[in-house]
Backbone bond lengths (Angstrom), bond angles and torsions (degrees), N, CA, C in turn:
res aa  C-N    CA-C-N  psi(-1)  N-CA   C-N-CA  omega(-1)  CA-C   N-CA-C  phi
1 M - - - 1.438 - - 1.521 110.25 -
2 A 1.289 114.60 168.77 1.462 120.03 -179.82 1.524 109.85 -71.85
3 T 1.311 114.70 140.04 1.458 119.39 -178.96 1.513 111.94 -99.30
4 G 1.335 117.11 3.03 1.441 120.09 178.36 1.515 113.74 85.26
5 T 1.334 117.26 18.74 1.461 119.94 -178.89 1.525 112.23 -87.31
6 G 1.327 118.07 -4.28 1.454 120.61 178.17 1.521 113.34 93.42
7 T 1.327 118.06 0.03 1.462 120.34 179.00 1.518 109.33 -92.83
8 T 1.330 115.50 162.52 1.454 120.18 178.12 1.520 108.95 -73.81
9 S 1.285 115.89 129.88 1.451 120.90 -179.10 1.521 110.24 -74.93
10 A 1.325 116.17 146.13 1.460 120.72 177.69 1.520 110.82 -74.53
11 D 1.329 117.84 -11.68 1.449 121.40 -179.53 1.523 112.98 -92.90
12 S 1.308 118.35 -2.11 1.456 120.15 -177.31 1.526 110.18 -78.46
13 P 1.312 117.81 155.64 1.457 120.54 177.82 1.523 113.19 -61.90
14 A 1.317 118.51 -24.24 1.462 121.45 179.12 1.523 111.60 -67.43
15 A 1.318 117.78 -18.41 1.459 120.89 178.70 1.523 111.79 -70.60
16 L 1.316 118.23 -14.77 1.454 121.24 -178.93 1.519 113.72 -92.10
17 Y 1.316 119.16 -7.69 1.465 120.76 -178.51 1.521 111.74 -62.68
18 G 1.314 118.32 -42.77 1.454 121.89 -178.91 1.512 113.50 -64.90
19 P 1.337 118.70 -53.78 1.467 119.59 179.25 1.528 113.48 -63.24
20 V 1.316 117.80 -36.64 1.469 120.06 178.32 1.528 110.30 -67.77
21 S 1.319 116.91 -40.16 1.457 120.91 177.08 1.519 110.76 -62.67
22 L 1.312 117.30 -42.45 1.456 121.44 178.85 1.528 111.32 -64.07
23 G 1.313 116.72 -44.61 1.470 120.37 179.25 1.517 112.49 -63.64
24 L 1.323 116.75 -44.57 1.462 119.53 178.95 1.525 111.73 -68.74
25 G 1.323 117.50 -31.50 1.460 120.61 175.86 1.514 111.39 -65.94
26 I 1.317 117.35 -40.10 1.467 120.79 177.19 1.524 110.28 -66.36
27 V 1.315 117.59 -41.14 1.462 120.91 176.18 1.522 110.49 -61.39
28 A 1.335 117.01 -40.06 1.462 120.85 178.69 1.518 111.15 -64.73
29 L 1.333 118.16 -40.97 1.461 120.44 178.54 1.520 112.15 -65.67
30 I 1.309 117.06 -41.50 1.470 120.36 177.53 1.519 109.94 -65.35
31 A 1.318 116.91 -40.04 1.463 120.49 179.20 1.528 111.52 -67.97
32 V 1.340 117.84 -32.51 1.468 120.38 175.50 1.517 109.59 -65.56
33 A 1.331 117.00 -41.71 1.458 120.33 179.47 1.524 111.37 -64.33
34 L 1.324 117.10 -30.32 1.460 121.62 -179.32 1.524 112.75 -104.08
35 S 1.326 117.46 16.04 1.464 120.03 -173.41 1.525 112.84 -65.80
36 G 1.326 118.16 -20.83 1.456 120.03 174.96 1.518 111.91 -67.29
37 F 1.320 116.88 -25.87 1.457 121.50 -178.47 1.529 112.84 -98.26
38 I 1.323 117.14 -37.39 1.465 119.90 -172.13 1.520 113.55 -106.21
39 G 1.325 117.87 -7.73 1.460 120.31 -179.75 1.518 111.63 94.41
40 I 1.329 114.77 -174.50 1.459 119.17 -174.87 1.522 113.41 -107.80
41 A 1.307 118.07 -1.12 1.466 119.63 -177.98 1.524 112.17 -70.00
42 I 1.324 117.55 -40.96 1.466 120.57 -177.84 1.525 111.36 -67.63
43 P 1.358 119.65 -45.18 1.472 116.92 176.63 1.527 113.12 -63.08
44 L 1.318 117.19 -36.77 1.468 119.24 178.58 1.521 111.57 -65.82
45 L 1.313 117.17 -43.82 1.464 120.85 -178.87 1.526 111.37 -68.00
46 A 1.328 116.56 -50.79 1.471 119.39 -179.01 1.526 111.00 -65.42
47 G 1.323 117.24 -38.00 1.458 120.42 179.53 1.515 112.58 -67.03
48 S 1.327 116.73 -41.91 1.464 118.54 -179.89 1.524 111.34 -68.31
49 L 1.327 117.38 -36.49 1.463 119.37 175.45 1.527 111.40 -67.58
50 A 1.336 117.01 -38.15 1.467 120.18 177.99 1.520 111.13 -64.55
51 V 1.325 116.78 -40.06 1.468 119.81 177.94 1.527 110.07 -65.38
52 T 1.319 116.75 -42.86 1.465 120.36 -179.91 1.527 111.50 -61.98
53 F 1.333 116.40 -49.60 1.463 119.35 179.83 1.520 111.58 -68.78
54 G 1.331 118.13 -29.92 1.458 120.64 176.13 1.511 112.15 -65.26
55 I 1.319 116.22 -42.31 1.469 119.96 177.94 1.526 110.44 -66.31
56 L 1.325 116.59 -43.01 1.466 119.50 177.10 1.527 111.26 -62.94
57 G 1.329 116.97 -38.13 1.457 120.74 179.00 1.513 112.73 -68.01
58 L 1.339 116.54 -33.20 1.462 119.05 177.33 1.522 112.06 -68.85
59 T 1.326 116.71 -32.83 1.456 119.16 -177.15 1.520 112.96 -88.33
60 R 1.339 117.85 -29.67 1.465 119.19 -171.78 1.523 115.50 -124.23
61 G 1.313 118.16 -26.35 1.454 120.07 -169.25 1.514 114.39 -91.81
62 P 1.328 116.59 160.83 1.463 120.70 179.63 1.531 113.41 -83.26
63 H 1.330 119.32 -17.13 1.460 122.98 -177.47 1.525 109.93 -96.87
64 R 1.304 117.03 71.59 1.463 121.56 -174.97 1.524 112.29 -71.30
65 G 1.313 118.50 -33.23 1.462 121.18 178.65 1.512 111.81 -64.22
66 R 1.315 116.46 -43.62 1.464 120.29 177.24 1.521 110.92 -66.95
67 S 1.311 116.85 -33.88 1.460 120.55 177.94 1.522 111.15 -66.15
68 V 1.329 116.97 -39.99 1.463 120.44 179.63 1.525 110.70 -66.35
69 I 1.327 117.17 -43.27 1.462 120.15 178.92 1.523 110.21 -65.61
70 G 1.326 117.77 -41.68 1.458 121.13 176.83 1.514 112.13 -64.32
71 L 1.318 116.71 -37.01 1.465 121.02 177.00 1.526 110.78 -65.30
72 A 1.321 117.65 -41.92 1.468 121.10 -179.64 1.527 111.53 -68.50
73 T 1.325 117.17 -46.78 1.461 119.25 -178.91 1.524 111.25 -70.17
74 G 1.314 117.31 -34.01 1.466 120.20 176.58 1.512 112.27 -67.42
75 S 1.328 116.78 -35.92 1.464 118.68 178.68 1.523 111.22 -69.14
76 V 1.335 117.32 -32.27 1.472 119.75 173.21 1.522 109.55 -65.07
77 G 1.323 116.85 -41.17 1.456 120.86 178.78 1.513 113.28 -64.69
78 V 1.322 117.72 -27.33 1.464 121.31 178.43 1.523 110.76 -86.28
79 L 1.322 117.27 -43.82 1.456 120.78 -172.27 1.524 113.63 -76.85
80 Y 1.330 118.50 -32.05 1.461 119.77 -179.18 1.528 112.64 -60.97
81 P 1.327 120.12 -49.49 1.467 118.08 177.57 1.529 113.58 -64.39
82 V 1.317 116.68 -33.83 1.468 119.40 178.69 1.514 110.12 -64.94
83 F 1.346 117.85 -46.01 1.459 120.54 178.19 1.521 111.60 -67.43
84 A 1.322 118.03 -32.36 1.472 120.71 178.11 1.532 110.24 -66.74
85 I 1.315 116.93 -40.52 1.471 120.09 177.81 1.520 110.14 -64.91
86 I 1.324 117.50 -41.58 1.473 120.62 179.92 1.531 109.90 -66.19
87 A 1.324 117.60 -40.16 1.462 120.52 -178.34 1.521 112.02 -68.24
88 F 1.315 117.89 -39.84 1.462 120.43 -177.01 1.518 112.98 -84.94
89 A 1.321 118.11 -15.59 1.461 121.19 -179.98 1.523 111.10 -80.11
90 S 1.315 117.80 -24.68 1.473 118.86 -177.65 1.502 113.15 -103.78
């Protein structure tokens, strides 16, 4: 529990933003690699959630490194299907 020193406690719910962002970012990257088989909905969903939790983790959570990695991998999961749709539509 928090000892009252003014630091973010490791027991707070904000401590989970970084690891959740990292996990969803990895799922988004795997789904991008398999998007020919499973479609683009899973990478878009997992990537957008990873970006959201990554941003929340950067502002509130103690695991900023995991949040940055989750933000980067989640943005790949979001941007790859968008660029694929633009490339194949024209």
